C-alpha positions in Angstrom: -62.9 12.2 35.3 -63.7 10.5 39.0 -61.4 11.2 41.5 -60.4 7.0 41.4 -58.5 7.5 38.2 -55.6 10.3 40.1 -55.2 7.2 42.8 -51.4 6.1 43.0 -49.7 2.8 41.6 -49.8 1.5 45.9 -53.2 0.5 45.6 -52.9 -2.0 42.6 -52.4 -5.5 44.1 -52.8 -8.9 42.5 -55.2 -11.8 43.6 -56.2 -15.2 42.9 -59.2 -15.9 41.3 -60.3 -19.8 40.6 -63.3 -21.0 38.2 -64.8 -24.4 39.7 -65.5 -27.8 38.2 -69.5 -26.2 37.9 -68.1 -23.3 36.1 -66.4 -24.2 33.6 -68.9 -27.4 33.1 -71.7 -24.8 32.7 -69.8 -23.3 30.0 -69.4 -19.7 32.2 -66.5 -19.3 31.4 -65.9 -16.3 29.2 -68.8 -14.6 31.2 -66.8 -14.9 34.3 -63.8 -13.1 32.7 -65.8 -11.1 30.7 -66.7 -9.1 34.6 -63.7 -8.7 35.9 -61.8 -7.6 32.5 -65.3 -4.7 32.0 -63.9 -3.9 35.3 -60.6 -2.7 34.3 -58.9 -5.7 36.1 -55.6 -7.3 34.1 -55.4 -10.9 33.9 -51.6 -12.5 34.4 -51.8 -15.5 34.0 -54.7 -18.5 33.7 -54.5 -22.1 33.0 -56.8 -24.8 32.7 -55.6 -27.4 35.6 -57.4 -30.6 36.5 -56.0 -30.4 40.5 -54.6 -33.1 42.2 -55.9 -33.4 45.7 -52.9 -32.4 47.3 -53.1 -29.2 45.2 -56.3 -29.1 46.8 -55.9 -30.1 50.4 -53.0 -27.1 50.5 -55.4 -24.2 49.0 -58.5 -25.4 51.3 -56.1 -26.2 54.3 -57.8 -23.3 56.6 -60.9 -25.9 56.5 -59.3 -28.8 57.4 -61.5 -30.8 59.9 -64.6 -28.4 58.9 -68.1 -30.5 58.4 -67.7 -29.5 54.2 -64.5 -29.9 54.0 -63.7 -33.9 52.3 -67.2 -32.4 49.9 -65.5 -29.7 49.2 -62.4 -31.4 48.3 -65.1 -34.3 46.3 -66.6 -31.2 44.7 -63.5 -29.5 43.6 -62.4 -32.9 41.8 -65.0 -33.2 40.0 -63.9 -31.5 37.3 -61.3 -29.1 35.4 -60.8 -25.7 36.8 -59.0 -22.2 35.3 -56.9 -20.3 37.8 -56.2 -17.0 37.7 -54.0 -13.8 38.6 -55.5 -10.7 38.4 -54.3 -7.6 38.6 -55.5 -4.2 39.3 -56.8 -1.5 41.7 -57.9 -3.0 44.6 -58.7 -6.1 43.0 -58.9 -8.3 45.8 -61.8 -6.2 47.8 -63.5 -5.6 44.5 -63.1 -8.9 42.7 -65.6 -10.2 46.0 -67.8 -7.5 44.8 -68.1 -9.0 42.2 -68.0 -12.5 42.8 -71.0 -12.0 45.5 -71.6 -13.5 49.1 -70.4 -17.6 49.1 -73.9 -18.3 50.3 -75.8 -18.1 46.9 -79.1 -17.1 48.6 -77.7 -13.6 50.1 -75.9 -13.4 47.1 -77.6 -10.0 45.2 -78.5 -10.0 42.0 -75.8 -8.2 39.3 -73.4 -10.7 41.2 -71.3 -13.5 39.4 -73.0 -16.2 42.1 -76.3 -13.8 42.3 -76.7 -13.8 38.8 -75.9 -17.6 38.0 -75.7 -19.8 41.1 -79.5 -21.4 42.3 -77.9 -24.5 44.7 -75.9 -25.6 46.8 -72.8 -26.6 47.2 -72.2 -25.1 44.0 -71.0 -21.7 43.9 -68.8 -21.1 40.8 -66.0 -19.4 42.1 -63.1 -18.6 44.5 -61.7 -15.7 45.1 -58.9 -14.6 47.9 -60.3 -12.5 50.8 -56.9 -10.7 51.4 -53.2 -9.8 50.2 -51.4 -12.5 52.4 -54.3 -15.4 51.1 -53.9 -14.5 47.4 -50.0 -14.8 48.0 -50.5 -17.3 49.3 -52.9 -19.1 46.8 -50.6 -17.9 43.5 -47.6 -19.6 45.9 -50.1 -22.5 45.4 -51.2 -22.8 41.9 -48.1 -20.6 39.9 -45.7 -20.7 42.1 -43.1 -18.6 39.7 -45.1 -15.6 40.2 -44.3 -15.4 44.0 -41.2 -13.7 44.8 -38.8 -15.5 46.8 
């Protein structure tokens, strides 16, 4: 049995993942969710949203003022998204590996983006990049899951 099975629960964390409108439109929701389930992560909460501009502005506040900001909001407003909270050992880092590089040209085969993205600006999925951002993003989409 691999040593990872003996790790303490201290490595269990939560992350926020969001299947973007292009992933929903292309019917990749089941495929994407299966990858995280097959990795052994636990889906804590999911919901189909038609996000408001205000919600997206809060989510992408870190990108305010960047040249791609308005285009990003336009893409994200183009259809529904699946917002999700996942839990597991090292779920943030491992989820980002499953997702693949943001730039589809750099995304390795075997990753979600490497297998399914073939043009910009589509990149199918968002994943939190740190515990702090995971908590912030979970609070935006699922405030009831964040400790007061």
